[in-house]
C-alpha positions in Angstrom: -13.4 15.6 21.5 -10.5 16.6 19.4 -7.1 14.9 19.3 -4.8 17.9 19.3 -1.1 17.2 18.8 0.9 19.9 20.4 3.7 21.3 18.3 4.8 20.5 14.8 6.6 17.2 14.0 10.2 17.9 15.0 13.4 16.5 13.7 13.0 13.4 15.8 9.8 12.6 13.9 7.9 12.1 17.2 4.4 13.5 17.6 4.0 14.4 21.3 0.4 14.5 22.6 -1.0 15.5 25.9 -4.1 13.3 25.2 -2.4 9.9 25.7 -5.5 8.9 27.8 -7.5 9.0 24.6 -5.4 6.3 23.0 -7.6 3.3 23.1 -7.4 -0.5 23.7 -7.5 -2.4 20.5 -11.1 -3.6 21.1 -12.3 0.0 21.3 -10.4 0.8 18.1 -12.0 -2.2 16.4 -15.5 -1.0 17.5 -14.9 2.4 16.1 -13.6 1.0 12.8 -16.5 -1.4 12.5 -18.9 1.5 13.0 -17.3 3.1 9.9 -17.6 -0.1 7.9 -21.2 -1.2 7.5 -22.4 -4.6 6.3 -19.3 -6.6 7.4 -20.0 -10.2 8.0 -19.3 -11.7 11.5 -16.6 -13.7 9.9 -14.9 -10.6 8.4 -15.2 -8.7 11.6 -13.5 -11.5 13.5 -10.6 -11.7 11.0 -10.2 -7.9 10.9 -10.0 -7.9 14.7 -7.2 -10.5 14.5 -5.4 -8.5 11.8 -5.7 -5.3 13.9 -4.5 -6.9 17.1 -1.6 -8.6 15.4 -0.5 -5.4 13.6 -0.6 -3.4 16.8 1.3 -6.1 18.7 4.1 -6.3 16.0 4.4 -2.8 14.8 7.2 -0.7 16.2 5.0 2.3 16.0 3.2 1.7 19.2 0.0 3.8 19.6 -3.7 3.2 18.9 -5.4 6.6 18.7 -9.2 6.8 18.2 -10.0 6.3 14.5 -12.7 8.9 14.7 -10.2 11.5 16.0 -7.5 10.5 13.6 -9.8 10.9 10.6 -12.0 13.7 11.7 -10.4 15.3 14.7 -8.2 18.4 15.1 -4.7 16.9 14.5 -1.8 19.3 14.3 -0.5 19.9 10.7 2.9 18.6 9.9 4.9 16.0 7.9 6.6 12.8 8.9 8.6 10.0 7.3 7.5 6.6 8.5 10.3 4.0 8.3 11.0 0.6 9.6 9.9 -3.0 9.0 7.0 -5.2 9.5 7.0 -9.0 10.0 5.4 -11.2 7.3 4.3 -14.8 8.0 6.7 -14.7 11.0 9.4 -15.7 8.4 10.9 -12.3 7.4 10.8 -8.6 8.0 9.8 -6.5 5.0 10.6 -2.8 4.6 8.1 0.0 5.4 8.8 3.5 4.2 6.5 6.3 3.2 5.6 10.0 3.8 2.5 11.1 5.7 1.4 14.8 5.9 -1.4 16.4 7.8 -2.8 19.5 6.1 -5.3 21.9 7.4 -8.4 22.6 5.4 -9.8 26.0 4.8 -12.9 27.5 6.3 -12.7 25.7 9.6 -13.3 22.2 8.2 -11.3 19.2 9.6 -7.9 18.7 8.1 -6.9 16.0 5.6 -4.2 13.4 5.3 -1.8 13.0 2.4 0.2 9.8 2.0 3.0 9.4 -0.6 5.4 6.7 -1.6 8.0 6.9 -4.4 9.6 3.8 -6.1 12.9 4.2 -7.9 12.8 1.4 -10.5 16.1 0.0 -12.0 15.2 -0.7 -15.6 16.8 -3.8 -17.4 18.7 -3.5 -20.6 16.5 -2.9 -23.6 15.5 -5.8 -25.8 13.2 -8.8 -25.8 9.6 -8.3 -24.7 7.8 -6.7 -21.9 5.0 -8.9 -20.5 1.9 -6.9 -19.6 -1.2 -7.8 -17.6 -3.6 -6.3 -20.1 -3.7 -4.0 -23.1 -5.4 -1.0 -21.4 -3.5 2.1 -22.5 -1.8 0.3 -25.3 -1.5 3.6 -27.2 1.3 4.5 -24.7 3.6 1.8 -26.2 5.7 2.0 -29.3 6.0 -0.9 -31.7 3.7 -3.9 -32.0 1.5 -4.6 -29.0 0.1 -8.2 -28.7 -3.4 -8.4 -27.1 -5.0 -11.8 -26.8 -7.5 -13.1 -24.3 -8.8 -11.9 -20.9 -6.9 -9.3 -18.8 -5.3 -10.9 -15.7 -7.4 -8.8 -13.3 -10.6 -10.1 -14.9 -9.6 -13.8 -15.3 -12.0 -15.0 -12.6 -9.2 -16.9 -10.9 -7.2 -16.2 -7.7 -3.9 -16.3 -9.6 -1.8 -13.1 -10.0 -0.4 -14.4 -13.3 -3.1 -16.5 -14.9 -3.0 -18.1 -18.3 -6.0 -16.1 -19.4 -4.4 -14.1 -22.1 -1.2 -12.9 -23.8 -0.3 -9.3 -23.6 3.2 -7.9 -24.5 5.1 -5.0 -26.0 8.7 -4.5 -27.1 11.1 -4.2 -24.2 12.2 -0.7 -25.0 13.0 2.0 -22.5 10.1 4.1 -23.8 7.7 1.2 -23.1 9.1 0.6 -19.7 8.7 4.3 -18.8 5.2 4.2 -20.2 4.4 1.3 -17.9 5.8 3.1 -14.9 3.7 6.2 -15.8 0.6 4.1 -15.9 1.3 2.6 -12.5 1.9 6.0 -11.1 -1.5 7.3 -12.4 -3.6 4.2 -11.8 -2.4 2.3 -8.7 -3.2 5.2 -6.3 -6.7 5.2 -7.8 -7.6 2.1 -5.8 -6.6 3.7 -2.6 -8.3 7.0 -3.3 -11.4 5.2 -4.5 -11.7 3.3 -1.2 -10.9 6.3 1.0 -13.7 8.2 -0.8 -16.0 5.2 -0.5 -15.9 5.4 3.3 -15.8 9.2 3.5 -12.2 9.4 4.8 -10.2 12.6 4.2 -7.1 10.9 2.8 -5.3 11.3 -0.6 -2.6 8.9 -1.8 0.1 9.7 -4.3 2.3 6.8 -5.6 5.1 7.5 -8.0 7.2 5.0 -10.0 10.3 6.6 -11.6 13.3 5.1 -13.5 16.1 5.0 -11.0 18.5 7.1 -13.1 15.8 9.8 -13.5 15.1 9.8 -9.7 18.9 10.2 -9.1 19.2 13.0 -11.7 16.3 14.9 -10.3 17.2 14.3 -6.7 13.8 12.9 -6.0 13.2 11.5 -2.5 12.9 7.7 -2.8 11.1 5.3 -0.5 12.3 2.0 -2.1 14.6 1.1 -5.0 13.7 -2.1 -6.9 14.6 -3.7 -10.2 12.0 -4.2 -12.9 11.5 -7.8 -14.1 9.9 -8.0 -17.6 7.7 -11.0 -16.8 4.9 -11.9 -14.4 5.4 -14.2 -11.4 5.1 -14.3 -7.6 8.0 -12.2 -6.1 8.2 -10.6 -2.6 7.4 -6.9 -2.9 10.9 -5.9 -1.8 12.6 -8.2 -4.3 11.5 -6.7 -7.6 8.5 -5.3 -9.5 7.0 -7.4 -12.3 5.8 -5.8 -15.6 3.1 -8.5 -15.8 1.5 -7.5 -12.5 -2.0 -6.0 -12.9 -2.9 -2.7 -11.4 -4.8 -4.3 -8.4 -1.7 -6.3 -7.6 0.5 -3.2 -7.8 -1.9 -1.5 -5.4 -1.6 -4.5 -3.0 2.2 -4.4 -3.1 2.2 -0.7 -2.3 0.2 -1.6 0.7 3.2 -3.6 2.0 5.5 -0.6 1.8 2.8 1.3 3.8 3.1 -1.3 6.5 0.2 -3.6 5.8 0.4 -7.4 6.0 -1.1 -10.1 3.8 -4.4 -11.4 4.9 -4.1 -14.9 3.5 -2.4 -18.2 4.5 1.4 -18.0 4.3 2.8 -19.0 0.9 -0.6 -19.9 -0.5 -1.1 -19.3 -4.2 2.6 -19.9 -5.1 2.0 -23.4 -6.5 -1.0 -24.8 -8.3 -1.8 -27.4 -5.7 -1.9 -24.8 -3.0 -4.4 -22.1 -4.2 -4.6 -18.6 -2.8 -6.6 -18.9 0.5 -7.6 -15.7 2.2 -8.3 -15.6 5.9 -12.0 -16.2 6.6 -13.9 -13.2 5.3 -10.9 -11.5 3.8 -11.8 -12.3 0.2 -13.3 -8.8 0.0 -10.1 -7.2 1.1 -7.3 -5.7 -1.1 -4.8 -7.4 1.2 -6.7 -10.7 1.1 -7.2 -11.1 -2.6 -4.7 -8.8 -4.4 -5.6 -9.5 -8.0 -9.2 -8.5 -8.0 -10.4 -5.1 -9.2 -13.3 -4.9 -6.8 -11.6 -5.9 -3.5 -11.4 -3.0 -1.0 -9.1 -1.2 1.4 -11.2 -0.8 4.5 -11.1 2.0 7.1 -8.9 -0.4 9.2 -6.2 -0.3 6.5 -6.3 3.5 6.1 -6.2 3.9 9.9 -3.1 1.7 10.3 -1.3 3.8 7.7 -2.0 7.3 8.9 -2.2 6.7 12.7 1.6 6.2 12.8 1.9 9.9 12.3 0.8 10.2 16.0 3.1 7.5 17.4 6.4 7.9 19.3 9.4 7.3 17.1 10.4 3.6 17.3 13.5 2.6 19.2 15.8 -0.2 18.3 17.5 -1.5 15.2 15.8 -1.2 11.8 16.8 -4.2 9.7 16.1 -2.3 6.5 17.7 1.0 7.6 20.5 0.6 5.0 18.0 0.6 2.1 16.8 4.1 2.6 20.0 6.0 3.0 
């Protein structure tokens, strides 16, 4: 059975389908996703079902199409901007904004998905030092580069900013641009790696540009944020931190794509309250953000791309002003 979307995505951004009956209850969606995700523990399956049900209940994009049909069915080609907000910890709404495109493959093969997000980064004044999470790619930076200890992502802790090493470069514009270029090249690698791991036809493209360059080039921007030249725990819509490792950047991009954290609210912020993922979520990119080997599962990819098929949300967007 093919999930055929009739007509291209129009100006309203609403994908109209005559196959609404094929949109499934969340339990059926969960079973399909689990069949694509071998070797999950019972604990992980239970947590992912809770995450899935909560996301579908709280997301303004209200549809739950068959994961098999979304990934491998005959979905009409088109392009759509996904925009709005998602609740986090039931304390605040965070912005969600990205582009999703359905592209037909040649030779009669099923189509593929393309997901993109662009960050316009407001750079601070030059001077001082730029804290880094490691010294990989140090040849990109000008001036002295300090490299001591264990990179943050390999520290064997659950801290995003561990005291495992000291990595820094001069706080010049060239070095800040080099850092953004590295994020642009490498953060999407985690998403593409995991889509390929599960045989999902999705490609991700994340771009981090200096704000003035984005304005000069007229680049479409999904979120504008300042760059802080240190490490530290900061909400993803507050600032980007130069000391965040690539796995953490990949996690924070997940929030802009409408994914929620999979750990206890506010855990990991202070030493006496360590990071505590939900049961079984320690293998998930959204459960433990700072690890290189945690994974974005089919559930995460499905949540992101299935919004292409949903009706346009109604109601007020608390972050609408941020994307004008």
